[in-house]
Each structure stands twice: as C-alpha cells, then as structure tokens.
N, C-alpha and C positions, 0 to 999 in steps of 0.2 A: 075538709080539704078543699072542696070546691069554693067555699067562702073565702078561704085563705088565698087561693089562686086568684079569685076575683079582686080581692083587696090589693094584691101585689102584682097584678098582671103587667102593668107598665114597666116596672123594674125587672121583672122576670124575663120579659121579651127582649128588652134592650140589652141586659147583661147576657142573655142567651145568645143573641146575635153577635155580641162582642166575642164570646168564646168561639163560636162557629167561625167567624171571620179570622180570628187570631190563629186558630188551628189551620185554616186554609192558607193563610199567609205563610205559616211555617212550612207547610208541605210544598207550596210553590217556590218559596225561597230556598228550601233545601235542594230542589231540582235545579234552580238557577245556579246555586253555588257549585253543585257537582258538575254542571256544564262548564263553569269557569275553571274548576280544578282540572277537568279533563283536557281543556285547551292548553294547560301548562304541564301536562303529563303527570299530574298528581293523583293519588288515590282518592276515590270518592269518600265522602263523609257518611257515617251512619246518621239516621234521623236524630237520634238522641244526642249524638255529639254536636250536630248542627245547632241544636237549641242553646248550646253554651258558647256559640261563636259570636264574634263581633258583627258578622254579616247579619245575623238575626236580631241581635240586641240593638244594633244601631237603627235598623229599620223600625223596630218597635218604639224605642224611646224618643226618636226624633219626631214621631207622630204624636206620642203622648204629651210631649212638652208643649206642642202647639195647641192641643186640645185643652189642657189645663190652663194655659195662658189665656186662651180665648174665654173660657168660662169664668175664670177668676176676674179678668178685666171686665167682662160683661156684668157680673154681679156687682162689682165695685162702681162701675161707671153709671149703672142705672140707679144707684143710690143717690147720685148727685146731679146727673144730667137728664134732660127730658127731650122727647121728640114729639112735637104736636101731631096728633092723629094716629100715633102708633100704639098698638096694644102692648108692645114691649116696653113702653115707658110708663112710669107712674103718672097719675093725673097732674096737669100743669099747676094746680093750686094746692097740691098735697105736700106739706112739709113732713117732718118726721112724725110717724104715727104715735099716738099716745101709748099704744100697746107695746111700743119698743122700750118703754121705761119701767123700772121695777115697781113704781107706785101703782101700776095698773095690773100687776101680777095677781093671779088667782091661785087657788089650791091646786088647780090642774096645770099650772104653768111649769115649765122645766125648772128644776132646782137652781141652776146657775142664774136664770133670769130673775129670780127673786132676791138675789144678793146684790150688794152694792160694792163699789170699788173696782179693783182690777179684775176680779173674777167676772163681774157683770160686763165690763168693757170688752174683755176677751170674748165672752160668749156672744155679745152683740155683733161681733165681727168674725165669728168663728168660721163661717162658710167661706168667706174670701181668704182668710188666713190658711185654711186647710187646702183650698184649691191652689193657692200660690205655693204652699208647701209641697204639694204633689208636682207642681211645675218645676220647683227647684230640684227635687229628687229625679225628675225625668231628665232635666238638663245634665245632672251628674251621670245618670245612666247612659245618656247619649254620648257624653264626653268619654267615658270609660270604654264603652263598646265601640264607639267610633274610632278611638285610638287603636284598638286591637285590629279592627278591620282595615284601617288605613295602613298600618304597619305590615299586615299580611299582604295587601295588594302591592305595596312597595317592594316587598321581598320577592313576590312572584314575578313582577314585571321588570324590576331593575336591580334588585339586590341592594337597595339603598338602606342606610342605617335607620333603625326605628326611631320614632319621635316619642316624646313624653306626652302625658295628658295635657300639660300646660301648653306645650308647643302646638298640639292639635287644636286646643281651644283658641289659640291665636291665629290659626290658619284660615284662609278663605274657604276651605272645604267645609269646615264646621259651620260657619255662618251662612254659607250658601245653602246647606242642607236645612238649617233652621229657618232662614228667611223665606224659602220657597213654601214652607208650611205655614208660617205665621201670617204671611200676606193673604193666603187663601182663607184662613180662619176668620180674619176680620172682614174680608169680602163677603163671606157667607152671613156673618152676623149683621153687617150693615145692610145687606140685601133683605134679610128678614125684617129688620126694623122699618125700612122704607117701603117695601112691597106690601107689608101688612097694613099700611095706611089705607090703601084702596082695594086690596084683595082680601078675600075671606076664605075660611075653611070651616064649614058647618061642624059644630060639635067640638072644636078644638079650643082649649083654654089659651092657646097662643094667638087666637084670632078674636077680633071683636065680633059681636053678634052680626049676622048677615044683614040685618036691617039698620045697623048703627050708622050714623053719618060719618063721613071721612074725617071730620074734625074731632070726633070723640077720641080722647086720649086715655089709654088704659084699657085693659080687657073688660 
C-alpha cells in the first residue's frame, strides 16, 4: 500500500484537494443561497436539495469549462508553438518525435499506438480530444444550470418570464461568466510560460534545472 501511495501521490493529493474544495464550495454556496432566499421571504433549502440547484451547478460548471479549455489549449498549442527559454516549451529544434509514430512502437507500447490509420490518428491526439470533450460537456452543464439559476433569480426579483437555454446562451450574462474565467486561465498559463524562463523551482519537472541558462528551452 505504501508503494502504491508513493507511485500515485501526485494524483491522489490533487484529486483529494479537488474533493475537499468542492465540498467546501457546496457548503458555503448553500449558506449564500439560503441568505438570498431569506431576503425574499423564501424557505431555506436543505443541503442535499441545494446540490441539485442551478446556483451550485452554474458555479461548478463555469469554472470547469475554463479549466478544460485552458488545459486543452495548452496541450494543443505546445505541440506547434515554442517559447525560447521556457521549460513549458519543447526544444526549439525539436520536430515531431520519432516515438510518436507506429514504426517506433515496441511490445510495451499502448495497443492503439501500434496500429495505423484512424485508430492511430485518434490515439495520437486523444489527450487534447478528451480535454476539449470535457470542455464541451462543461459548457453544456454551465448552460443548463445557468438557465435554471437565471430563471430563479428573475422569478424572485421581478417575476419575469423564464428564458430557454438557447436564450441564456445568447445573453451577456452567460458570456460574462465565461470570459471572466477564460481570461484568468490564459493569464495564469502565460505567466507560467514566461516566468519559468528566468525563475526556478528546485525539484519540479515544470522548472528547468536551477543551474540551467535562461536560454535553455525545455525542461
């Protein structure tokens, strides 16, 4: 068990932190929602009912969509673009690696990588395809939950007629929520790319070796 925990420590800690923060978000969001309901003379939600509301779903999915957009774009852009001096970039003189093609596959290579044709093409791009797939699902979740939350707020505040998902997607509210997250994600990635040219973190694979020159490109 100790060996398994050591081999999987990075993913266990990051997903563990995700669960902890998601639970805390739900608890504090539940309290915020009940404060809003009290202001309008409405009965408080139970915690379990709150988890199915648009208030919680919108907050979750609008953040997930920006994260998956960021990571999918980062994976795809680093396949084609370089940044001199950054460990987040592949080396300036590196074209496609020989190991990316089926004629370099070994008995230990994943099965799809040893095939040719569409299966191999899809597998070669499976990471970015999956990340953008999660992005699309998160957009859908944001749209559905956001519509429910928007309609509830309209009903509480003005008694206005509900809008459809398509109408909410076309509204400034949806895109304001999305853009405030998207811009911050690309700011964070861009900062890491540029700052890692001259700054170091001992022991991290995201950093160049401490003694490496600033011009060295790639970790």
